[in-house]
C-alpha positions in Angstrom: 112.0 58.2 135.2 109.7 60.8 133.7 112.7 63.0 133.1 114.4 60.3 131.1 111.3 59.7 129.0 111.0 63.4 128.2 114.7 63.6 127.3 114.4 60.5 125.1 111.3 61.9 123.4 113.1 65.2 122.7 116.1 63.3 121.4 114.0 61.3 119.0 112.2 64.5 117.8 115.5 66.1 117.0 116.8 63.0 115.1 113.6 62.8 113.0 113.5 66.5 112.5 117.0 66.5 111.1 116.6 63.4 109.0 113.3 64.8 107.5 115.2 67.7 106.0 117.6 65.5 104.0 115.0 64.0 101.6 115.4 60.5 100.2 112.2 60.1 98.2 113.6 57.2 96.0 114.8 53.8 97.0 116.3 51.3 94.6 116.1 47.6 94.5 118.2 45.4 92.1 117.5 41.9 91.0 118.3 39.5 88.2 116.1 37.1 86.2 117.6 34.3 84.2 115.8 34.0 80.8 118.0 31.3 79.2 121.2 29.4 80.0 123.5 32.4 79.6 121.1 35.3 79.3 119.8 37.4 82.2 117.5 40.4 82.7 119.0 42.9 85.1 116.1 44.6 86.8 116.6 48.0 88.5 113.4 49.1 90.3 112.9 52.6 91.7 110.2 53.1 94.4 109.3 56.8 94.3 107.7 58.7 97.2 104.3 60.3 96.9 104.2 63.6 95.0 107.7 63.1 93.6 108.6 62.2 90.0 111.7 60.5 88.5 112.8 61.6 85.1 113.0 59.2 82.2 116.1 58.2 80.2 114.7 60.2 77.3 115.3 63.8 78.3 117.2 65.9 75.8 119.9 68.5 76.2 119.0 71.6 78.0 116.4 69.8 80.2 116.5 68.1 83.6 119.1 65.4 84.2 117.7 62.1 82.7 118.1 58.7 84.4 121.1 57.0 82.9 123.0 53.7 83.5 126.7 53.0 83.0 127.9 49.4 83.1 131.6 48.7 83.7 132.7 46.7 80.6 134.5 43.3 81.2 135.2 40.3 79.0 132.8 38.2 81.1 129.5 39.6 79.5 128.0 41.7 76.7 125.0 44.0 76.8 122.1 43.0 74.6 120.2 46.1 73.4 119.5 49.2 75.5 117.9 49.7 78.9 114.1 49.4 78.7 111.9 51.3 81.0 108.3 50.7 82.2 105.6 51.5 82.8 105.0 54.1 80.1 106.3 57.5 81.3 104.0 60.4 81.9 104.6 63.4 79.6 103.9 67.1 80.1 105.1 70.2 78.3 107.3 72.3 80.6 107.4 75.9 79.7 110.4 76.5 81.9 112.5 74.3 79.6 110.5 74.7 76.4 110.2 71.0 75.9 108.1 68.0 76.8 109.4 66.1 79.8 108.9 62.4 80.5 108.9 61.1 84.1 107.6 58.3 86.4 105.6 58.4 89.6 105.4 55.9 92.4 107.4 53.2 90.7 109.7 52.7 87.7 111.4 49.6 86.4 114.5 49.6 84.2 115.6 46.3 82.5 118.9 45.6 80.8 119.4 42.2 79.1 123.0 40.7 79.3 124.6 37.6 77.9 127.4 35.8 79.9 130.5 34.8 78.0 131.8 32.8 81.0 130.2 30.5 83.6 129.9 33.3 86.1 130.3 37.1 86.0 130.2 40.1 88.3 128.6 43.1 86.7 129.2 46.5 88.3 127.9 49.9 87.3 126.5 53.3 88.3 123.1 54.8 87.7 122.4 58.6 87.8 118.9 60.0 88.5 117.1 63.2 89.4 113.7 63.7 91.1 111.4 66.7 91.6 108.1 67.5 93.1 105.8 70.5 92.5 108.0 72.8 94.7 111.5 71.5 94.7 114.1 69.4 93.0 116.9 67.3 94.4 120.4 67.4 92.8 121.4 64.5 90.6 122.5 61.4 92.6 124.8 58.6 91.6 124.1 55.0 92.9 126.5 52.1 92.5 125.1 48.7 91.8 126.5 45.2 91.4 125.1 41.8 90.2 126.7 38.4 90.7 125.5 36.1 88.0 126.0 32.4 87.3 125.2 30.6 84.0 123.6 27.3 83.2 124.9 25.5 86.3 122.7 27.6 88.5 119.5 28.5 86.8 117.8 29.7 89.9 120.4 32.3 90.7 118.8 35.5 91.7 120.5 38.5 93.3 118.8 41.2 95.4 121.2 43.9 96.4 119.8 46.7 98.5 121.0 50.2 98.2 122.2 52.2 101.2 119.2 54.6 100.9 116.7 54.3 103.7 113.1 53.5 103.1 110.9 56.5 102.5 108.3 57.5 105.0 106.1 59.6 102.7 104.6 61.3 105.7 108.0 62.5 106.7 108.8 63.6 103.2 105.5 65.6 103.2 106.3 67.1 106.6 109.8 68.1 105.6 108.5 69.8 102.4 105.9 71.7 104.4 108.6 72.8 106.8 110.6 74.2 103.9 107.8 75.8 101.9 105.5 78.3 103.5 101.8 78.4 102.9 102.0 75.4 100.5 99.1 73.1 100.1 99.4 69.5 101.3 101.6 67.3 99.1 98.9 64.6 99.2 96.4 66.8 97.5 99.1 68.1 95.1 100.0 64.5 94.2 96.4 63.9 93.3 96.3 67.1 91.2 99.4 66.1 89.4 98.1 62.6 88.6 94.8 64.1 87.4 96.5 66.6 85.0 99.6 64.8 83.9 98.6 61.3 83.2 96.4 62.3 80.2 99.3 64.3 78.8 100.0 61.7 76.2 96.4 61.8 75.0 96.5 65.6 75.0 99.7 65.5 72.8 98.0 63.1 70.3 94.9 65.3 70.2 97.1 68.3 69.5 98.8 66.5 66.7 95.4 65.4 65.3 94.0 68.9 65.4 97.2 70.3 63.7 96.7 67.6 61.1 93.1 68.7 60.5 94.1 72.3 60.2 96.8 71.4 57.8 94.5 69.3 55.7 91.9 72.1 55.4 94.7 74.6 54.5 95.9 72.2 51.8 92.5 71.9 50.3 92.4 75.6 49.4 95.9 75.5 47.9 96.3 76.3 44.1 97.5 72.7 43.5 94.3 71.1 44.8 91.3 73.5 44.8 91.1 73.9 41.0 91.0 70.0 40.8 87.8 69.8 42.9 85.2 70.3 40.0 87.0 67.8 37.8 87.4 65.1 40.5 83.8 65.5 41.7 82.6 65.4 38.1 84.2 62.0 37.7 82.0 60.7 40.6 78.8 62.3 39.4 78.9 61.7 35.6 75.6 60.7 34.0 76.5 57.0 33.4 77.1 56.5 37.1 74.2 56.2 39.6 74.2 58.6 42.5 74.7 55.7 44.9 77.6 54.3 42.9 79.2 57.8 42.7 78.9 58.3 46.5 80.5 54.9 47.1 83.3 55.7 44.7 83.9 59.0 46.5 84.0 57.3 49.9 86.6 54.8 48.5 88.6 57.7 47.0 88.5 59.5 50.4 89.5 56.3 52.3 92.4 55.8 49.8 93.7 59.3 50.5 93.6 58.5 54.3 95.4 55.2 53.8 98.2 56.7 51.7 99.0 59.4 54.3 98.6 57.2 57.4 100.9 54.7 55.8 103.4 57.5 55.4 103.1 58.4 59.1 103.5 54.8 60.1 106.7 54.5 58.0 108.2 57.5 59.9 107.6 55.6 63.1 108.9 52.3 61.8 112.0 53.9 60.4 112.9 55.9 63.5 111.3 53.8 66.2 109.6 55.0 69.4 112.7 55.7 71.4 114.3 57.6 68.6 111.3 59.9 68.3 111.8 60.8 72.0 115.5 61.6 71.4 114.6 63.6 68.2 112.4 65.9 70.2 115.4 67.5 71.9 118.4 66.5 69.9 120.3 69.6 68.9 121.5 68.2 65.5 118.0 67.1 64.4 116.5 70.4 65.6 118.9 72.3 63.4 118.0 70.0 60.5 114.3 70.7 61.2 115.0 74.4 61.2 116.7 74.2 57.8 113.9 72.0 56.5 111.1 74.4 57.6 113.0 77.4 56.1 113.2 75.5 52.8 109.4 74.8 53.0 108.7 78.4 53.8 110.8 79.7 50.9 108.9 77.4 48.6 105.5 78.7 49.7 106.9 82.3 49.4 107.6 81.6 45.7 111.4 81.2 45.8 111.2 77.8 44.1 108.7 75.0 43.7 109.0 71.5 45.2 108.2 69.0 42.4 108.4 65.2 42.4 109.8 63.4 39.3 107.3 63.6 36.4 107.8 59.9 35.7 106.3 59.1 39.1 103.2 61.2 38.4 102.7 59.7 34.8 103.1 56.1 36.1 100.5 56.7 38.9 98.1 58.5 36.5 98.2 55.7 34.0 97.2 53.2 36.7 94.3 55.5 37.8 92.5 54.8 34.5 91.8 51.2 35.7 88.3 50.3 36.8 87.5 49.2 40.4 89.1 49.8 43.7 92.6 49.8 42.3 91.8 52.6 39.9 90.3 54.8 42.7 93.3 54.1 44.9 95.8 55.2 42.2 93.6 58.2 41.5 94.1 59.2 45.1 97.8 58.5 44.7 97.9 60.8 41.7 96.4 63.6 43.7 99.0 63.2 46.4 101.9 63.3 43.9 100.5 66.1 41.7 99.7 68.3 44.7 103.1 67.7 46.4 104.4 71.2 45.7 101.6 72.5 47.9 101.1 69.7 50.4 104.7 68.7 50.8 105.7 71.6 53.1 102.5 71.2 55.1 103.0 67.4 55.5 106.7 67.9 56.2 106.1 70.5 58.9 103.4 68.3 60.5 105.7 65.3 60.6 108.4 67.4 62.2 106.0 68.6 64.9 104.7 65.1 65.4 108.2 63.6 65.7 109.4 66.3 68.1 106.5 65.6 70.4 108.1 62.2 71.0 104.8 60.2 70.5 105.1 56.8 68.9 101.8 57.2 67.1 102.2 60.9 66.5 103.2 60.9 62.8 100.3 58.4 62.0 97.8 60.4 64.0 98.9 63.6 62.4 98.7 62.2 58.9 95.2 60.7 59.7 94.0 64.2 60.7 95.5 65.8 57.5 94.1 63.1 55.2 90.7 63.2 56.8 90.4 67.0 56.4 91.7 66.7 52.8 89.3 63.9 51.8 86.1 65.1 53.5 85.3 67.9 50.9 85.7 65.5 48.0 83.2 63.1 49.6 80.7 65.8 50.6 80.7 67.5 47.2 80.2 64.1 45.6 77.2 63.5 47.9 75.8 67.0 47.4 76.9 68.3 44.0 74.8 71.5 44.3 77.1 72.7 47.0 79.8 73.3 44.3 77.9 76.4 43.3 78.8 78.1 46.6 82.5 77.6 46.1 84.5 80.7 45.3 86.2 80.8 41.9 89.9 80.0 41.6 92.1 83.0 41.4 95.0 84.9 43.0 93.6 84.3 46.5 94.7 80.7 46.3 98.4 81.8 46.1 97.8 84.3 48.9 96.8 81.3 51.2 100.0 79.6 50.2 102.1 82.8 51.0 100.5 83.3 54.4 101.3 79.7 55.3 104.9 80.4 54.2 105.2 83.3 56.6 103.8 81.1 59.4 106.3 78.3 58.6 109.2 80.7 58.6 108.2 82.0 62.1 107.8 78.4 63.4 111.2 77.4 62.1 113.0 79.7 64.6 111.5 77.7 67.5 113.8 74.8 66.4 116.8 77.1 66.0 116.2 78.3 69.6 116.2 74.7 70.9 119.6 74.2 69.3 120.9 77.4 70.8 119.8 76.4 74.3 121.1 72.8 74.0 124.6 73.9 72.9 124.8 77.1 75.0 125.6 79.3 72.1 123.9 82.2 73.9 123.4 84.3 70.8 119.8 83.5 69.8 118.3 85.3 72.8 114.7 86.3 73.5 115.0 89.7 72.0 116.4 88.4 68.7 113.7 85.8 68.5 111.0 88.3 69.2 112.5 90.8 66.7 112.3 88.2 63.9 108.7 87.3 64.8 107.7 90.9 64.9 109.2 91.6 61.5 107.6 88.5 60.0 104.2 89.2 61.5 104.4 92.8 60.2 105.4 91.8 56.7 102.5 89.3 56.6 100.1 92.1 57.6 101.4 94.4 54.8 101.1 91.4 52.4 97.4 90.9 53.4 96.8 94.6 52.7 98.3 94.2 49.2 101.3 96.4 50.0 103.8 93.6 49.4 103.8 91.6 46.2 105.7 88.2 45.8 106.3 85.9 42.8 103.1 84.3 41.4 100.9 87.0 43.0 98.2 88.7 41.0 97.3 92.4 41.5 95.1 93.2 44.5 92.5 95.8 43.2 90.9 96.0 46.6 91.2 94.5 50.0 88.4 91.9 50.7 86.8 91.7 54.1 88.5 88.4 55.1 91.9 89.8 54.2 91.2 93.0 56.2 90.1 91.0 59.3 93.2 88.8 59.0 95.4 91.9 58.6 93.9 93.5 61.7 94.6 90.2 63.7 98.1 90.1 62.4 99.0 93.7 63.2 97.4 93.3 66.6 99.6 90.3 67.3 102.6 92.3 66.1 101.9 95.1 68.5 101.3 92.6 71.3 104.8 91.2 70.9 106.7 94.5 71.0 106.7 95.0 74.8 108.4 91.6 75.0 111.5 93.3 73.8 111.6 95.1 77.1 110.8 92.1 79.2 107.0 91.7 79.1 106.2 88.1 79.8 103.9 87.5 76.8 102.4 84.5 78.6 100.2 83.4 75.6 103.2 82.6 73.5 105.8 82.0 76.2 106.0 78.3 75.4 107.5 79.2 72.0 110.0 81.8 73.2 113.5 81.3 74.6 113.6 81.5 78.5 113.3 84.8 80.2 116.9 84.3 81.5 118.2 84.9 78.0 116.7 88.4 78.1 119.6 90.9 78.0 117.6 93.7 79.6 114.3 94.4 81.3 112.9 97.9 81.1 109.2 97.3 81.9 107.2 99.2 84.5 107.5 96.2 86.9 111.2 97.0 87.5 111.1 100.8 87.3 112.3 101.0 90.9 115.3 98.7 90.3 118.7 100.4 90.6 121.3 98.8 88.3 124.4 97.8 90.2 127.8 96.6 88.9 130.2 95.3 91.4 132.8 94.3 88.8 133.8 90.9 87.6 132.8 88.0 89.7 134.3 84.5 90.1 132.5 82.1 87.7 130.8 85.1 86.0 131.9 83.8 82.7 129.9 80.6 83.2 126.8 81.8 85.0 124.4 84.7 84.4 121.6 85.8 86.7 118.2 86.7 85.2 116.9 90.2 84.8 120.4 91.7 85.0 120.7 91.1 88.7 124.3 91.7 89.9 124.7 88.3 91.5 127.7 86.5 92.8 128.3 82.8 92.1 130.8 82.1 94.9 129.7 82.0 98.5 132.9 83.5 100.0 133.2 86.3 97.5 129.5 87.2 97.9 129.7 87.2 101.7 132.7 89.4 101.6 131.0 91.9 99.3 127.9 91.9 101.6 130.1 92.8 104.6 131.7 95.6 102.6 128.3 97.0 101.6 126.6 96.2 104.9 123.8 94.4 103.2 122.0 91.1 104.0 122.7 88.0 101.8 120.1 86.2 99.6 121.4 82.7 98.7 119.7 80.9 95.9 120.6 77.2 95.9 119.6 76.4 92.3 120.4 74.0 89.4 120.6 74.0 85.6 118.1 71.2 85.5 115.8 72.4 88.3 112.3 72.9 86.9 110.9 74.7 89.9 113.9 77.0 90.0 113.1 78.1 86.4 109.4 78.6 87.4 110.4 80.8 90.3 112.6 82.9 88.0 109.9 83.2 85.4 106.8 83.8 87.5 108.0 85.4 90.8 111.3 87.1 90.4 110.0 89.5 87.6 107.5 90.9 90.1 108.2 94.6 90.8 108.5 94.3 94.5 110.5 91.1 94.5 112.9 92.3 91.8 113.4 95.6 93.6 114.4 93.9 96.8 116.7 91.4 95.1 118.4 94.2 93.1 118.6 96.9 95.7 118.4 95.5 99.2 120.2 92.2 99.1 123.5 90.8 97.8 122.4 87.8 95.7 124.5 84.7 95.6 123.4 82.0 93.2 125.0 78.6 93.8 124.5 75.9 91.2 124.5 72.4 92.9 124.5 70.4 89.6 127.1 72.2 87.6 129.8 69.9 86.2 132.6 72.4 85.8 135.7 71.1 87.5 137.2 73.0 90.4 140.8 74.1 90.4 143.1 71.4 91.8 143.7 73.4 95.0 140.0 73.7 95.7 139.2 70.0 95.3 138.8 68.1 98.6 137.0 65.4 100.4 133.8 66.4 102.2 134.0 66.3 106.0 130.2 65.9 106.0 129.6 63.0 103.5 133.1 61.7 102.9 132.6 62.2 99.1 135.1 63.8 96.8 134.4 67.5 95.9 135.6 67.8 92.4 133.1 70.1 90.6 131.4 73.4 91.4 128.2 71.5 91.8 129.8 69.2 94.4 131.0 72.2 96.4 127.7 74.0 96.7 125.7 70.8 97.1 128.0 69.9 100.0 127.6 73.4 101.5 123.8 73.2 101.4 123.7 69.7 102.9 126.3 70.3 105.6 125.3 73.8 106.6 121.5 73.6 106.3 120.9 69.8 106.2 118.8 70.2 103.1 119.3 68.8 99.6 116.4 70.2 97.6 116.2 73.1 95.2 115.2 75.9 94.9 116.3 76.7 98.5 116.5 80.3 99.6 118.6 81.4 102.6 118.8 84.9 104.1 122.0 85.6 106.1 123.6 88.6 107.8 127.1 89.7 106.9 128.6 87.1 109.3 126.8 84.2 107.6 124.2 83.8 110.4 120.6 83.0 109.6 118.2 86.0 109.7 115.0 83.9 109.3 114.0 80.3 108.6 115.1 79.3 105.0 112.4 78.3 102.5 111.8 76.7 99.2 109.6 77.6 96.2 106.7 80.0 96.8 104.9 80.9 93.7 102.9 83.8 95.3 104.9 87.0 94.6 103.3 88.8 97.6 104.1 86.0 100.0 107.7 85.8 98.7 108.0 89.6 99.1 106.9 89.2 102.7 109.6 86.6 103.2 112.3 89.0 101.8 110.9 91.8 104.0 111.1 89.6 107.1 114.8 89.1 106.4 115.4 92.9 106.0 113.5 93.6 109.2 115.7 91.0 111.1 118.9 92.5 109.6 118.0 96.1 110.5 117.2 95.0 114.1 120.8 93.9 114.4 122.2 97.4 114.0 
């Protein structure tokens, strides 16, 4: 009896041990809710395991796979609007993709409204989703769903269709992850950390937009279109026939009018484009290219190539109304300032609105304009309250145009960030990290020479001597220029990495960290025209080809199960693989095989098959390697690293992400030790 109990216990342990590796952190529930005689809400609810996050529908090109829904069209129903998602998605800027990502934790609900055209209808469709935690991502998964709906004759009809995914035991998920990833902290504590840092991301983004607006407003104040108007405007509020109290009140109303004008402009942007559209704009390739051209035009305007001017009839009409007494006159006076100063403020406001729109925040444009208008109006109000402060202001002169030119250089540099986004989204592969840095280095150096008076542009006056502020700014600019130069040879430049193209676009790395790397070239590889390994590693992208080469060279195999949309894969490549010891081992001691489990490239007809493991069709490269990972190693998360001998046998236990370079080096060394012990 005792023997049977022990055998049963061991059997259960094996079963649970195997099932724990194949992670299923998301379960779906489908239901319908009748809202009128022939209209229904189709509700698709995702229950998400602890520490995992499900990506929103609004993830742009070049990022992780967004959640999406495809409804099979029939003549029995029509879709009303688009799929709505709730609650509000968390957002965080992900350096690995150079974009802000929106995702859900614990639970997400997606609702699609439909209208029946017949008494009853069956609605079929497929949803696609992807999930990640702090250490791994699962490949995109497709789930089929079906709704049976009846119209007015059955108002209580409600369908609940379970999905064939098993309920998630979060303890098992945590246990499985810890089995895969060495020395990782507990997922429970990580989940708390993620919630603590990611939930306020929206607020952080809005604060960022507000601060950018403030900086833009203060910069606009010292522009040649506004600064010379300060004495005249303040004089209007402090003239003798007006009491000091009345002058201050008028100045406050004038300041509030400036704020109202610009905030209304920001709200109009939101109303015109809508909240969802702002999310899409943030990563849409076409709009990013338009933003690039727009910022280049603004930069050229500041650099003196031409001047942005609104029609004079607008200015004259607004100025005539500003002569009226009362609140209306003050409001139109503020409007006149906005129109007259457009040639200076237009590029700043335009850049700010572009940045706000691409952050995907519904209130971003309004918050940005509020910060800009607040900074622009504060000086007018303060000088009206304290006229004696006017004596401390510097006189107007050539330095005002210098401020404008410096902002032009900054806008020109910023514009290339949007061009880089387009390049990544459409896989042009020509605007790489070196080219981006080269442009920034040249622009920064030219700005330094300009500050020293060695470069003269249109509208500039002669610089007889270099003032202390210009000298300090020149020192900062040249220091920044020198700081960027090592990036051409692969230096990480962590302080500006969020603006740069990914390290994987770097054509060569010649830093001290990889001085011990021997460059290998084993010839052309299968799929080598599609995939490219980072840091010039001579990697294979087909399992059989790589294993055959390892046998020929008598080297162990390093398999990297990865994905285009895997955030944690990019983190490993950016923070661990560049390490001197790690890169040396990958380049010199192992045959590296990178297998992309989410690639959509179709396999050749003779390679397509039906999986003996899952029964699913294997039609793409991603299908092939995803099936290999699941069937051979019973794991479906990425990154997943496997060390094999030349016969395809495991050398050590596979593992997932490990962001400690020393620990990951020890893992690679353990594989080398096991391989050498075989000979």
